[in-house]
PDB file of N, CA, C, O and CB in Angstrom:
ATOM      1  N   MET A   1     -37.916   7.295 -53.341  1.00  0.00           N
ATOM      2  CA  MET A   1     -37.856   8.725 -53.243  1.00  0.00           C
ATOM      3  C   MET A   1     -36.388   9.145 -53.286  1.00  0.00           C
ATOM      4  O   MET A   1     -35.547   8.610 -52.564  1.00  0.00           O
ATOM      5  CB  MET A   1     -38.554   9.225 -51.955  1.00  0.00           C
ATOM      6  N   LYS A   2     -36.107  10.114 -54.150  1.00  0.00           N
ATOM      7  CA  LYS A   2     -34.747  10.591 -54.301  1.00  0.00           C
ATOM      8  C   LYS A   2     -34.610  11.974 -53.684  1.00  0.00           C
ATOM      9  O   LYS A   2     -35.573  12.738 -53.628  1.00  0.00           O
ATOM     10  CB  LYS A   2     -34.342  10.614 -55.779  1.00  0.00           C
ATOM     11  N   ALA A   3     -33.420  12.286 -53.228  1.00  0.00           N
ATOM     12  CA  ALA A   3     -33.174  13.585 -52.609  1.00  0.00           C
ATOM     13  C   ALA A   3     -33.366  14.711 -53.622  1.00  0.00           C
ATOM     14  O   ALA A   3     -33.789  15.807 -53.252  1.00  0.00           O
ATOM     15  CB  ALA A   3     -31.758  13.637 -52.017  1.00  0.00           C
ATOM     16  N   SER A   4     -33.063  14.456 -54.885  1.00  0.00           N
ATOM     17  CA  SER A   4     -33.242  15.489 -55.909  1.00  0.00           C
ATOM     18  C   SER A   4     -34.714  15.860 -56.067  1.00  0.00           C
ATOM     19  O   SER A   4     -35.034  17.014 -56.352  1.00  0.00           O
ATOM     20  CB  SER A   4     -32.675  15.014 -57.253  1.00  0.00           C
ATOM     21  N   GLU A   5     -35.613  14.891 -55.884  1.00  0.00           N
ATOM     22  CA  GLU A   5     -37.050  15.170 -55.931  1.00  0.00           C
ATOM     23  C   GLU A   5     -37.469  16.030 -54.739  1.00  0.00           C
ATOM     24  O   GLU A   5     -38.337  16.894 -54.858  1.00  0.00           O
ATOM     25  CB  GLU A   5     -37.857  13.854 -55.951  1.00  0.00           C
ATOM     26  N   LEU A   6     -36.848  15.783 -53.600  1.00  0.00           N
ATOM     27  CA  LEU A   6     -37.209  16.503 -52.388  1.00  0.00           C
ATOM     28  C   LEU A   6     -36.712  17.948 -52.409  1.00  0.00           C
ATOM     29  O   LEU A   6     -37.347  18.833 -51.836  1.00  0.00           O
ATOM     30  CB  LEU A   6     -36.654  15.783 -51.176  1.00  0.00           C
ATOM     31  N   LYS A   7     -35.592  18.184 -53.058  1.00  0.00           N
ATOM     32  CA  LYS A   7     -35.018  19.534 -53.079  1.00  0.00           C
ATOM     33  C   LYS A   7     -35.912  20.526 -53.801  1.00  0.00           C
ATOM     34  O   LYS A   7     -35.824  21.730 -53.558  1.00  0.00           O
ATOM     35  CB  LYS A   7     -33.653  19.513 -53.735  1.00  0.00           C
ATOM     36  N   ASP A   8     -36.767  20.039 -54.683  1.00  0.00           N
ATOM     37  CA  ASP A   8     -37.663  20.922 -55.431  1.00  0.00           C
ATOM     38  C   ASP A   8     -38.904  21.311 -54.633  1.00  0.00           C
ATOM     39  O   ASP A   8     -39.650  22.200 -55.043  1.00  0.00           O
ATOM     40  CB  ASP A   8     -38.080  20.255 -56.723  1.00  0.00           C
ATOM     41  N   LYS A   9     -39.130  20.649 -53.494  1.00  0.00           N
ATOM     42  CA  LYS A   9     -40.342  20.899 -52.711  1.00  0.00           C
ATOM     43  C   LYS A   9     -40.112  22.036 -51.714  1.00  0.00           C
ATOM     44  O   LYS A   9     -38.984  22.320 -51.309  1.00  0.00           O
ATOM     45  CB  LYS A   9     -40.780  19.618 -51.970  1.00  0.00           C
ATOM     46  N   SER A  10     -41.225  22.678 -51.332  1.00  0.00           N
ATOM     47  CA  SER A  10     -41.153  23.748 -50.341  1.00  0.00           C
ATOM     48  C   SER A  10     -41.077  23.143 -48.941  1.00  0.00           C
ATOM     49  O   SER A  10     -41.235  21.936 -48.756  1.00  0.00           O
ATOM     50  CB  SER A  10     -42.377  24.697 -50.463  1.00  0.00           C
ATOM     51  N   LYS A  11     -40.831  24.010 -47.963  1.00  0.00           N
ATOM     52  CA  LYS A  11     -40.712  23.553 -46.586  1.00  0.00           C
ATOM     53  C   LYS A  11     -42.020  22.920 -46.108  1.00  0.00           C
ATOM     54  O   LYS A  11     -42.003  21.884 -45.443  1.00  0.00           O
ATOM     55  CB  LYS A  11     -40.318  24.718 -45.671  1.00  0.00           C
ATOM     56  N   ASP A  12     -43.145  23.538 -46.442  1.00  0.00           N
ATOM     57  CA  ASP A  12     -44.445  23.000 -46.026  1.00  0.00           C
ATOM     58  C   ASP A  12     -44.702  21.622 -46.635  1.00  0.00           C
ATOM     59  O   ASP A  12     -45.209  20.725 -45.962  1.00  0.00           O
ATOM     60  CB  ASP A  12     -45.571  23.963 -46.423  1.00  0.00           C
ATOM     61  N   GLU A  13     -44.354  21.461 -47.896  1.00  0.00           N
ATOM     62  CA  GLU A  13     -44.535  20.163 -48.548  1.00  0.00           C
ATOM     63  C   GLU A  13     -43.648  19.103 -47.897  1.00  0.00           C
ATOM     64  O   GLU A  13     -44.064  17.957 -47.725  1.00  0.00           O
ATOM     65  CB  GLU A  13     -44.221  20.268 -50.053  1.00  0.00           C
ATOM     66  N   LEU A  14     -42.431  19.490 -47.537  1.00  0.00           N
ATOM     67  CA  LEU A  14     -41.524  18.549 -46.889  1.00  0.00           C
ATOM     68  C   LEU A  14     -42.031  18.158 -45.502  1.00  0.00           C
ATOM     69  O   LEU A  14     -41.929  16.998 -45.103  1.00  0.00           O
ATOM     70  CB  LEU A  14     -40.122  19.150 -46.785  1.00  0.00           C
ATOM     71  N   LEU A  15     -42.575  19.125 -44.775  1.00  0.00           N
ATOM     72  CA  LEU A  15     -43.118  18.815 -43.455  1.00  0.00           C
ATOM     73  C   LEU A  15     -44.321  17.879 -43.561  1.00  0.00           C
ATOM     74  O   LEU A  15     -44.484  16.976 -42.741  1.00  0.00           O
ATOM     75  CB  LEU A  15     -43.515  20.103 -42.726  1.00  0.00           C
ATOM     76  N   ASP A  16     -45.160  18.099 -44.571  1.00  0.00           N
ATOM     77  CA  ASP A  16     -46.290  17.192 -44.805  1.00  0.00           C
ATOM     78  C   ASP A  16     -45.797  15.790 -45.146  1.00  0.00           C
ATOM     79  O   ASP A  16     -46.345  14.795 -44.673  1.00  0.00           O
ATOM     80  CB  ASP A  16     -47.188  17.726 -45.937  1.00  0.00           C
ATOM     81  N   GLU A  17     -44.772  15.727 -45.961  1.00  0.00           N
ATOM     82  CA  GLU A  17     -44.184  14.438 -46.339  1.00  0.00           C
ATOM     83  C   GLU A  17     -43.613  13.734 -45.112  1.00  0.00           C
ATOM     84  O   GLU A  17     -43.744  12.517 -44.974  1.00  0.00           O
ATOM     85  CB  GLU A  17     -43.083  14.633 -47.405  1.00  0.00           C
ATOM     86  N   LEU A  18     -42.984  14.493 -44.228  1.00  0.00           N
ATOM     87  CA  LEU A  18     -42.411  13.928 -43.010  1.00  0.00           C
ATOM     88  C   LEU A  18     -43.503  13.352 -42.105  1.00  0.00           C
ATOM     89  O   LEU A  18     -43.339  12.268 -41.545  1.00  0.00           O
ATOM     90  CB  LEU A  18     -41.605  14.996 -42.256  1.00  0.00           C
ATOM     91  N   VAL A  19     -44.602  14.070 -41.964  1.00  0.00           N
ATOM     92  CA  VAL A  19     -45.722  13.576 -41.155  1.00  0.00           C
ATOM     93  C   VAL A  19     -46.266  12.277 -41.751  1.00  0.00           C
ATOM     94  O   VAL A  19     -46.539  11.316 -41.032  1.00  0.00           O
ATOM     95  CB  VAL A  19     -46.846  14.643 -41.064  1.00  0.00           C
ATOM     96  N   GLU A  20     -46.418  12.267 -43.064  1.00  0.00           N
ATOM     97  CA  GLU A  20     -46.930  11.070 -43.746  1.00  0.00           C
ATOM     98  C   GLU A  20     -45.993   9.871 -43.523  1.00  0.00           C
ATOM     99  O   GLU A  20     -46.455   8.759 -43.265  1.00  0.00           O
ATOM    100  CB  GLU A  20     -47.095  11.345 -45.266  1.00  0.00           C
ATOM    101  N   LEU A  21     -44.692  10.103 -43.622  1.00  0.00           N
ATOM    102  CA  LEU A  21     -43.726   9.020 -43.425  1.00  0.00           C
ATOM    103  C   LEU A  21     -43.725   8.539 -41.979  1.00  0.00           C
ATOM    104  O   LEU A  21     -43.585   7.342 -41.728  1.00  0.00           O
ATOM    105  CB  LEU A  21     -42.321   9.480 -43.824  1.00  0.00           C
ATOM    106  N   ARG A  22     -43.878   9.446 -41.036  1.00  0.00           N
ATOM    107  CA  ARG A  22     -43.934   9.050 -39.620  1.00  0.00           C
ATOM    108  C   ARG A  22     -45.159   8.177 -39.346  1.00  0.00           C
ATOM    109  O   ARG A  22     -45.081   7.210 -38.589  1.00  0.00           O
ATOM    110  CB  ARG A  22     -43.961  10.299 -38.709  1.00  0.00           C
ATOM    111  N   ARG A  23     -46.292   8.523 -39.966  1.00  0.00           N
ATOM    112  CA  ARG A  23     -47.489   7.698 -39.812  1.00  0.00           C
ATOM    113  C   ARG A  23     -47.258   6.303 -40.378  1.00  0.00           C
ATOM    114  O   ARG A  23     -47.634   5.298 -39.774  1.00  0.00           O
ATOM    115  CB  ARG A  23     -48.692   8.358 -40.503  1.00  0.00           C
ATOM    116  N   GLU A  24     -46.633   6.263 -41.547  1.00  0.00           N
ATOM    117  CA  GLU A  24     -46.350   4.972 -42.169  1.00  0.00           C
ATOM    118  C   GLU A  24     -45.400   4.150 -41.298  1.00  0.00           C
ATOM    119  O   GLU A  24     -45.566   2.939 -41.157  1.00  0.00           O
ATOM    120  CB  GLU A  24     -45.750   5.170 -43.571  1.00  0.00           C
ATOM    121  N   GLN A  25     -44.411   4.817 -40.721  1.00  0.00           N
ATOM    122  CA  GLN A  25     -43.470   4.136 -39.841  1.00  0.00           C
ATOM    123  C   GLN A  25     -44.200   3.558 -38.618  1.00  0.00           C
ATOM    124  O   GLN A  25     -43.943   2.425 -38.211  1.00  0.00           O
ATOM    125  CB  GLN A  25     -42.353   5.105 -39.396  1.00  0.00           C
ATOM    126  N   PHE A  26     -45.094   4.336 -38.050  1.00  0.00           N
ATOM    127  CA  PHE A  26     -45.873   3.851 -36.901  1.00  0.00           C
ATOM    128  C   PHE A  26     -46.700   2.632 -37.281  1.00  0.00           C
ATOM    129  O   PHE A  26     -46.718   1.637 -36.555  1.00  0.00           O
ATOM    130  CB  PHE A  26     -46.792   4.961 -36.362  1.00  0.00           C
ATOM    131  N   ASN A  27     -47.383   2.708 -38.418  1.00  0.00           N
ATOM    132  CA  ASN A  27     -48.209   1.583 -38.859  1.00  0.00           C
ATOM    133  C   ASN A  27     -47.372   0.330 -39.094  1.00  0.00           C
ATOM    134  O   ASN A  27     -47.781  -0.775 -38.738  1.00  0.00           O
ATOM    135  CB  ASN A  27     -48.962   1.951 -40.134  1.00  0.00           C
ATOM    136  N   LEU A  28     -46.204   0.509 -39.691  1.00  0.00           N
ATOM    137  CA  LEU A  28     -45.329  -0.639 -39.929  1.00  0.00           C
ATOM    138  C   LEU A  28     -44.825  -1.219 -38.614  1.00  0.00           C
ATOM    139  O   LEU A  28     -44.696  -2.436 -38.479  1.00  0.00           O
ATOM    140  CB  LEU A  28     -44.145  -0.237 -40.817  1.00  0.00           C
ATOM    141  N   ARG A  29     -44.541  -0.360 -37.650  1.00  0.00           N
ATOM    142  CA  ARG A  29     -44.089  -0.821 -36.336  1.00  0.00           C
ATOM    143  C   ARG A  29     -45.188  -1.641 -35.652  1.00  0.00           C
ATOM    144  O   ARG A  29     -44.908  -2.664 -35.028  1.00  0.00           O
ATOM    145  CB  ARG A  29     -43.682   0.381 -35.449  1.00  0.00           C
ATOM    146  N   MET A  30     -46.422  -1.189 -35.773  1.00  0.00           N
ATOM    147  CA  MET A  30     -47.540  -1.935 -35.183  1.00  0.00           C
ATOM    148  C   MET A  30     -47.732  -3.282 -35.886  1.00  0.00           C
ATOM    149  O   MET A  30     -48.003  -4.293 -35.238  1.00  0.00           O
ATOM    150  CB  MET A  30     -48.840  -1.106 -35.262  1.00  0.00           C
ATOM    151  N   GLN A  31     -47.591  -3.287 -37.202  1.00  0.00           N
ATOM    152  CA  GLN A  31     -47.698  -4.552 -37.944  1.00  0.00           C
ATOM    153  C   GLN A  31     -46.597  -5.512 -37.530  1.00  0.00           C
ATOM    154  O   GLN A  31     -46.821  -6.715 -37.394  1.00  0.00           O
ATOM    155  CB  GLN A  31     -47.633  -4.301 -39.460  1.00  0.00           C
ATOM    156  N   GLN A  32     -45.405  -4.965 -37.330  1.00  0.00           N
ATOM    157  CA  GLN A  32     -44.283  -5.804 -36.938  1.00  0.00           C
ATOM    158  C   GLN A  32     -44.515  -6.391 -35.536  1.00  0.00           C
ATOM    159  O   GLN A  32     -44.198  -7.555 -35.290  1.00  0.00           O
ATOM    160  CB  GLN A  32     -42.969  -4.992 -36.974  1.00  0.00           C
ATOM    161  N   ALA A  33     -45.058  -5.597 -34.640  1.00  0.00           N
ATOM    162  CA  ALA A  33     -45.288  -6.057 -33.275  1.00  0.00           C
ATOM    163  C   ALA A  33     -46.357  -7.138 -33.210  1.00  0.00           C
ATOM    164  O   ALA A  33     -46.292  -8.032 -32.366  1.00  0.00           O
ATOM    165  CB  ALA A  33     -45.683  -4.891 -32.394  1.00  0.00           C
ATOM    166  N   THR A  34     -47.339  -7.058 -34.098  1.00  0.00           N
ATOM    167  CA  THR A  34     -48.415  -8.055 -34.085  1.00  0.00           C
ATOM    168  C   THR A  34     -48.132  -9.232 -35.007  1.00  0.00           C
ATOM    169  O   THR A  34     -48.927 -10.169 -35.087  1.00  0.00           O
ATOM    170  CB  THR A  34     -49.723  -7.408 -34.483  1.00  0.00           C
ATOM    171  N   GLY A  35     -47.003  -9.184 -35.700  1.00  0.00           N
ATOM    172  CA  GLY A  35     -46.634 -10.294 -36.577  1.00  0.00           C
ATOM    173  C   GLY A  35     -47.365 -10.297 -37.905  1.00  0.00           C
ATOM    174  O   GLY A  35     -47.428 -11.334 -38.564  1.00  0.00           O
ATOM    175  N   GLN A  36     -47.915  -9.174 -38.314  1.00  0.00           N
ATOM    176  CA  GLN A  36     -48.670  -9.096 -39.561  1.00  0.00           C
ATOM    177  C   GLN A  36     -47.885  -8.430 -40.690  1.00  0.00           C
ATOM    178  O   GLN A  36     -48.443  -8.172 -41.757  1.00  0.00           O
ATOM    179  CB  GLN A  36     -49.955  -8.346 -39.330  1.00  0.00           C
ATOM    180  N   MET A  37     -46.633  -8.158 -40.475  1.00  0.00           N
ATOM    181  CA  MET A  37     -45.845  -7.426 -41.460  1.00  0.00           C
ATOM    182  C   MET A  37     -45.580  -8.283 -42.686  1.00  0.00           C
ATOM    183  O   MET A  37     -44.959  -9.342 -42.595  1.00  0.00           O
ATOM    184  CB  MET A  37     -44.526  -6.959 -40.850  1.00  0.00           C
ATOM    185  N   ALA A  38     -46.055  -7.817 -43.831  1.00  0.00           N
ATOM    186  CA  ALA A  38     -45.912  -8.578 -45.069  1.00  0.00           C
ATOM    187  C   ALA A  38     -44.515  -8.396 -45.669  1.00  0.00           C
ATOM    188  O   ALA A  38     -43.908  -9.354 -46.148  1.00  0.00           O
ATOM    189  CB  ALA A  38     -46.984  -8.150 -46.083  1.00  0.00           C
ATOM    190  N   ARG A  39     -44.016  -7.163 -45.637  1.00  0.00           N
ATOM    191  CA  ARG A  39     -42.708  -6.884 -46.246  1.00  0.00           C
ATOM    192  C   ARG A  39     -41.797  -6.195 -45.225  1.00  0.00           C
ATOM    193  O   ARG A  39     -41.889  -4.980 -45.047  1.00  0.00           O
ATOM    194  CB  ARG A  39     -42.868  -5.996 -47.521  1.00  0.00           C
ATOM    195  N   PRO A  40     -40.935  -6.937 -44.562  1.00  0.00           N
ATOM    196  CA  PRO A  40     -40.073  -6.367 -43.528  1.00  0.00           C
ATOM    197  C   PRO A  40     -39.107  -5.295 -44.037  1.00  0.00           C
ATOM    198  O   PRO A  40     -38.655  -4.456 -43.258  1.00  0.00           O
ATOM    199  CB  PRO A  40     -39.292  -7.460 -42.882  1.00  0.00           C
ATOM    200  N   ASP A  41     -38.789  -5.313 -45.318  1.00  0.00           N
ATOM    201  CA  ASP A  41     -37.844  -4.339 -45.859  1.00  0.00           C
ATOM    202  C   ASP A  41     -38.447  -2.930 -45.928  1.00  0.00           C
ATOM    203  O   ASP A  41     -37.712  -1.949 -46.032  1.00  0.00           O
ATOM    204  CB  ASP A  41     -37.385  -4.775 -47.247  1.00  0.00           C
ATOM    205  N   GLN A  42     -39.761  -2.827 -45.871  1.00  0.00           N
ATOM    206  CA  GLN A  42     -40.432  -1.523 -45.951  1.00  0.00           C
ATOM    207  C   GLN A  42     -40.047  -0.627 -44.796  1.00  0.00           C
ATOM    208  O   GLN A  42     -39.896   0.581 -44.982  1.00  0.00           O
ATOM    209  CB  GLN A  42     -41.941  -1.701 -45.978  1.00  0.00           C
ATOM    210  N   TYR A  43     -39.882  -1.186 -43.606  1.00  0.00           N
ATOM    211  CA  TYR A  43     -39.550  -0.386 -42.422  1.00  0.00           C
ATOM    212  C   TYR A  43     -38.228   0.344 -42.624  1.00  0.00           C
ATOM    213  O   TYR A  43     -38.105   1.521 -42.285  1.00  0.00           O
ATOM    214  CB  TYR A  43     -39.478  -1.278 -41.166  1.00  0.00           C
ATOM    215  N   ARG A  44     -37.259  -0.341 -43.163  1.00  0.00           N
ATOM    216  CA  ARG A  44     -35.946   0.274 -43.409  1.00  0.00           C
ATOM    217  C   ARG A  44     -36.051   1.373 -44.460  1.00  0.00           C
ATOM    218  O   ARG A  44     -35.428   2.426 -44.319  1.00  0.00           O
ATOM    219  CB  ARG A  44     -34.924  -0.790 -43.860  1.00  0.00           C
ATOM    220  N   LYS A  45     -36.829   1.141 -45.502  1.00  0.00           N
ATOM    221  CA  LYS A  45     -36.999   2.137 -46.558  1.00  0.00           C
ATOM    222  C   LYS A  45     -37.655   3.408 -46.027  1.00  0.00           C
ATOM    223  O   LYS A  45     -37.271   4.520 -46.388  1.00  0.00           O
ATOM    224  CB  LYS A  45     -37.831   1.559 -47.700  1.00  0.00           C
ATOM    225  N   VAL A  46     -38.641   3.223 -45.171  1.00  0.00           N
ATOM    226  CA  VAL A  46     -39.329   4.380 -44.600  1.00  0.00           C
ATOM    227  C   VAL A  46     -38.369   5.184 -43.719  1.00  0.00           C
ATOM    228  O   VAL A  46     -38.359   6.414 -43.761  1.00  0.00           O
ATOM    229  CB  VAL A  46     -40.565   3.931 -43.783  1.00  0.00           C
ATOM    230  N   ARG A  47     -37.570   4.481 -42.927  1.00  0.00           N
ATOM    231  CA  ARG A  47     -36.592   5.168 -42.068  1.00  0.00           C
ATOM    232  C   ARG A  47     -35.613   5.985 -42.905  1.00  0.00           C
ATOM    233  O   ARG A  47     -35.277   7.114 -42.546  1.00  0.00           O
ATOM    234  CB  ARG A  47     -35.823   4.150 -41.201  1.00  0.00           C
ATOM    235  N   LYS A  48     -35.163   5.425 -44.000  1.00  0.00           N
ATOM    236  CA  LYS A  48     -34.218   6.141 -44.864  1.00  0.00           C
ATOM    237  C   LYS A  48     -34.879   7.342 -45.524  1.00  0.00           C
ATOM    238  O   LYS A  48     -34.251   8.388 -45.683  1.00  0.00           O
ATOM    239  CB  LYS A  48     -33.654   5.202 -45.935  1.00  0.00           C
ATOM    240  N   ASN A  49     -36.154   7.197 -45.911  1.00  0.00           N
ATOM    241  CA  ASN A  49     -36.869   8.321 -46.505  1.00  0.00           C
ATOM    242  C   ASN A  49     -37.072   9.445 -45.492  1.00  0.00           C
ATOM    243  O   ASN A  49     -36.989  10.621 -45.846  1.00  0.00           O
ATOM    244  CB  ASN A  49     -38.219   7.860 -47.056  1.00  0.00           C
ATOM    245  N   ILE A  50     -37.337   9.093 -44.239  1.00  0.00           N
ATOM    246  CA  ILE A  50     -37.456  10.107 -43.190  1.00  0.00           C
ATOM    247  C   ILE A  50     -36.135  10.852 -43.047  1.00  0.00           C
ATOM    248  O   ILE A  50     -36.124  12.077 -42.918  1.00  0.00           O
ATOM    249  CB  ILE A  50     -37.865   9.462 -41.839  1.00  0.00           C
ATOM    250  N   ALA A  51     -35.044  10.136 -43.070  1.00  0.00           N
ATOM    251  CA  ALA A  51     -33.726  10.765 -42.963  1.00  0.00           C
ATOM    252  C   ALA A  51     -33.471  11.695 -44.145  1.00  0.00           C
ATOM    253  O   ALA A  51     -32.913  12.778 -43.971  1.00  0.00           O
ATOM    254  CB  ALA A  51     -32.623   9.696 -42.883  1.00  0.00           C
ATOM    255  N   ARG A  52     -33.870  11.287 -45.332  1.00  0.00           N
ATOM    256  CA  ARG A  52     -33.688  12.138 -46.516  1.00  0.00           C
ATOM    257  C   ARG A  52     -34.474  13.441 -46.385  1.00  0.00           C
ATOM    258  O   ARG A  52     -33.957  14.519 -46.675  1.00  0.00           O
ATOM    259  CB  ARG A  52     -34.124  11.388 -47.788  1.00  0.00           C
ATOM    260  N   VAL A  53     -35.723  13.332 -45.946  1.00  0.00           N
ATOM    261  CA  VAL A  53     -36.562  14.527 -45.806  1.00  0.00           C
ATOM    262  C   VAL A  53     -35.962  15.458 -44.757  1.00  0.00           C
ATOM    263  O   VAL A  53     -35.895  16.670 -44.965  1.00  0.00           O
ATOM    264  CB  VAL A  53     -38.017  14.140 -45.420  1.00  0.00           C
ATOM    265  N   LYS A  54     -35.529  14.899 -43.637  1.00  0.00           N
ATOM    266  CA  LYS A  54     -34.953  15.730 -42.581  1.00  0.00           C
ATOM    267  C   LYS A  54     -33.653  16.384 -43.033  1.00  0.00           C
ATOM    268  O   LYS A  54     -33.362  17.517 -42.647  1.00  0.00           O
ATOM    269  CB  LYS A  54     -34.707  14.897 -41.326  1.00  0.00           C
ATOM    270  N   THR A  55     -32.878  15.687 -43.840  1.00  0.00           N
ATOM    271  CA  THR A  55     -31.634  16.242 -44.359  1.00  0.00           C
ATOM    272  C   THR A  55     -31.910  17.425 -45.278  1.00  0.00           C
ATOM    273  O   THR A  55     -31.252  18.460 -45.175  1.00  0.00           O
ATOM    274  CB  THR A  55     -30.839  15.168 -45.103  1.00  0.00           C
ATOM    275  N   VAL A  56     -32.872  17.276 -46.170  1.00  0.00           N
ATOM    276  CA  VAL A  56     -33.210  18.358 -47.097  1.00  0.00           C
ATOM    277  C   VAL A  56     -33.781  19.553 -46.336  1.00  0.00           C
ATOM    278  O   VAL A  56     -33.477  20.698 -46.669  1.00  0.00           O
ATOM    279  CB  VAL A  56     -34.219  17.869 -48.160  1.00  0.00           C
ATOM    280  N   LEU A  57     -34.599  19.300 -45.324  1.00  0.00           N
ATOM    281  CA  LEU A  57     -35.121  20.389 -44.496  1.00  0.00           C
ATOM    282  C   LEU A  57     -33.986  21.156 -43.824  1.00  0.00           C
ATOM    283  O   LEU A  57     -33.987  22.387 -43.795  1.00  0.00           O
ATOM    284  CB  LEU A  57     -36.088  19.841 -43.435  1.00  0.00           C
ATOM    285  N   ARG A  58     -33.039  20.432 -43.297  1.00  0.00           N
ATOM    286  CA  ARG A  58     -31.897  21.073 -42.632  1.00  0.00           C
ATOM    287  C   ARG A  58     -31.054  21.873 -43.634  1.00  0.00           C
ATOM    288  O   ARG A  58     -30.595  22.970 -43.320  1.00  0.00           O
ATOM    289  CB  ARG A  58     -31.018  20.012 -41.928  1.00  0.00           C
ATOM    290  N   GLN A  59     -30.854  21.335 -44.818  1.00  0.00           N
ATOM    291  CA  GLN A  59     -30.111  22.057 -45.846  1.00  0.00           C
ATOM    292  C   GLN A  59     -30.811  23.356 -46.213  1.00  0.00           C
ATOM    293  O   GLN A  59     -30.160  24.379 -46.428  1.00  0.00           O
ATOM    294  CB  GLN A  59     -29.933  21.187 -47.090  1.00  0.00           C
ATOM    295  N   GLN A  60     -32.139  23.318 -46.286  1.00  0.00           N
ATOM    296  CA  GLN A  60     -32.894  24.525 -46.601  1.00  0.00           C
ATOM    297  C   GLN A  60     -32.766  25.554 -45.478  1.00  0.00           C
ATOM    298  O   GLN A  60     -32.674  26.752 -45.747  1.00  0.00           O
ATOM    299  CB  GLN A  60     -34.371  24.184 -46.844  1.00  0.00           C
ATOM    300  N   GLU A  61     -32.760  25.101 -44.223  1.00  0.00           N
ATOM    301  CA  GLU A  61     -32.575  26.013 -43.094  1.00  0.00           C
ATOM    302  C   GLU A  61     -31.215  26.685 -43.161  1.00  0.00           C
ATOM    303  O   GLU A  61     -31.099  27.890 -42.939  1.00  0.00           O
ATOM    304  CB  GLU A  61     -32.726  25.266 -41.765  1.00  0.00           C
ATOM    305  N   ILE A  62     -30.193  25.912 -43.466  1.00  0.00           N
ATOM    306  CA  ILE A  62     -28.833  26.454 -43.542  1.00  0.00           C
ATOM    307  C   ILE A  62     -28.737  27.460 -44.684  1.00  0.00           C
ATOM    308  O   ILE A  62     -28.146  28.528 -44.523  1.00  0.00           O
ATOM    309  CB  ILE A  62     -27.797  25.317 -43.734  1.00  0.00           C
ATOM    310  N   ASP A  63     -29.321  27.120 -45.850  1.00  0.00           N
ATOM    311  CA  ASP A  63     -29.298  28.037 -46.989  1.00  0.00           C
ATOM    312  C   ASP A  63     -30.038  29.337 -46.674  1.00  0.00           C
ATOM    313  O   ASP A  63     -29.583  30.416 -47.053  1.00  0.00           O
ATOM    314  CB  ASP A  63     -29.917  27.368 -48.220  1.00  0.00           C
ATOM    315  N   ALA A  64     -31.169  29.241 -45.986  1.00  0.00           N
ATOM    316  CA  ALA A  64     -31.942  30.424 -45.621  1.00  0.00           C
ATOM    317  C   ALA A  64     -31.145  31.280 -44.638  1.00  0.00           C
ATOM    318  O   ALA A  64     -31.165  32.507 -44.726  1.00  0.00           O
ATOM    319  CB  ALA A  64     -33.307  30.021 -45.009  1.00  0.00           C
ATOM    320  N   GLY A  65     -30.449  30.641 -43.710  1.00  0.00           N
ATOM    321  CA  GLY A  65     -29.619  31.369 -42.757  1.00  0.00           C
ATOM    322  C   GLY A  65     -28.447  32.056 -43.417  1.00  0.00           C
ATOM    323  O   GLY A  65     -28.073  33.164 -43.034  1.00  0.00           O
ATOM    324  N   ALA A  66     -27.866  31.403 -44.405  1.00  0.00           N
ATOM    325  CA  ALA A  66     -26.729  31.985 -45.116  1.00  0.00           C
ATOM    326  C   ALA A  66     -27.176  33.200 -45.944  1.00  0.00           C
ATOM    327  O   ALA A  66     -26.469  34.205 -46.026  1.00  0.00           O
ATOM    328  CB  ALA A  66     -26.064  30.926 -46.029  1.00  0.00           C
ATOM    329  N   LYS A  67     -28.352  33.087 -46.549  1.00  0.00           N
ATOM    330  CA  LYS A  67     -28.882  34.210 -47.333  1.00  0.00           C
ATOM    331  C   LYS A  67     -29.224  35.378 -46.424  1.00  0.00           C
ATOM    332  O   LYS A  67     -28.987  36.532 -46.780  1.00  0.00           O
ATOM    333  CB  LYS A  67     -30.126  33.781 -48.134  1.00  0.00           C
ATOM    334  N   ALA A  68     -29.780  35.089 -45.250  1.00  0.00           N
ATOM    335  CA  ALA A  68     -30.140  36.151 -44.312  1.00  0.00           C
ATOM    336  C   ALA A  68     -28.892  36.822 -43.764  1.00  0.00           C
ATOM    337  O   ALA A  68     -28.881  38.030 -43.529  1.00  0.00           O
ATOM    338  CB  ALA A  68     -30.992  35.593 -43.162  1.00  0.00           C
ATOM    339  N   GLY A  69     -27.839  36.035 -43.562  1.00  0.00           N
ATOM    340  CA  GLY A  69     -26.586  36.582 -43.059  1.00  0.00           C
ATOM    341  C   GLY A  69     -25.899  37.481 -44.067  1.00  0.00           C
ATOM    342  O   GLY A  69     -25.265  38.460 -43.674  1.00  0.00           O
ATOM    343  N   LYS A  70     -26.000  37.183 -45.344  1.00  0.00           N
ATOM    344  CA  LYS A  70     -25.374  38.002 -46.383  1.00  0.00           C
ATOM    345  C   LYS A  70     -26.082  39.325 -46.571  1.00  0.00           C
ATOM    346  O   LYS A  70     -25.449  40.339 -46.863  1.00  0.00           O
ATOM    347  CB  LYS A  70     -25.348  37.253 -47.693  1.00  0.00           C
ATOM    348  N   SER A  71     -27.413  39.319 -46.402  1.00  0.00           N
ATOM    349  CA  SER A  71     -28.163  40.550 -46.637  1.00  0.00           C
ATOM    350  C   SER A  71     -28.086  41.499 -45.442  1.00  0.00           C
ATOM    351  O   SER A  71     -28.403  42.681 -45.576  1.00  0.00           O
ATOM    352  CB  SER A  71     -29.617  40.223 -46.946  1.00  0.00           C
ATOM    353  N   ALA A  72     -27.670  41.002 -44.281  1.00  0.00           N
ATOM    354  CA  ALA A  72     -27.630  41.856 -43.083  1.00  0.00           C
ATOM    355  C   ALA A  72     -26.392  42.703 -43.028  1.00  0.00           C
ATOM    356  O   ALA A  72     -26.212  43.473 -42.084  1.00  0.00           O
ATOM    357  CB  ALA A  72     -27.711  41.020 -41.836  1.00  0.00           C
TER     358      ALA A  72
END
């Protein structure tokens, strides 16, 4: 997942994506705890994707605030 792909999504889509990634992270954590994890590198990838989504969400908040500040 690339940040450029995320920038085209709406806030609701990003929040849905974040929930989905959190679920995946939880499942991977449970697999890791029980010793059933097939690909250990997946956990790191999911964490980075969560960070990307949160970064884009924050950028959108800042942009919305800047636009609201200019119109006031």
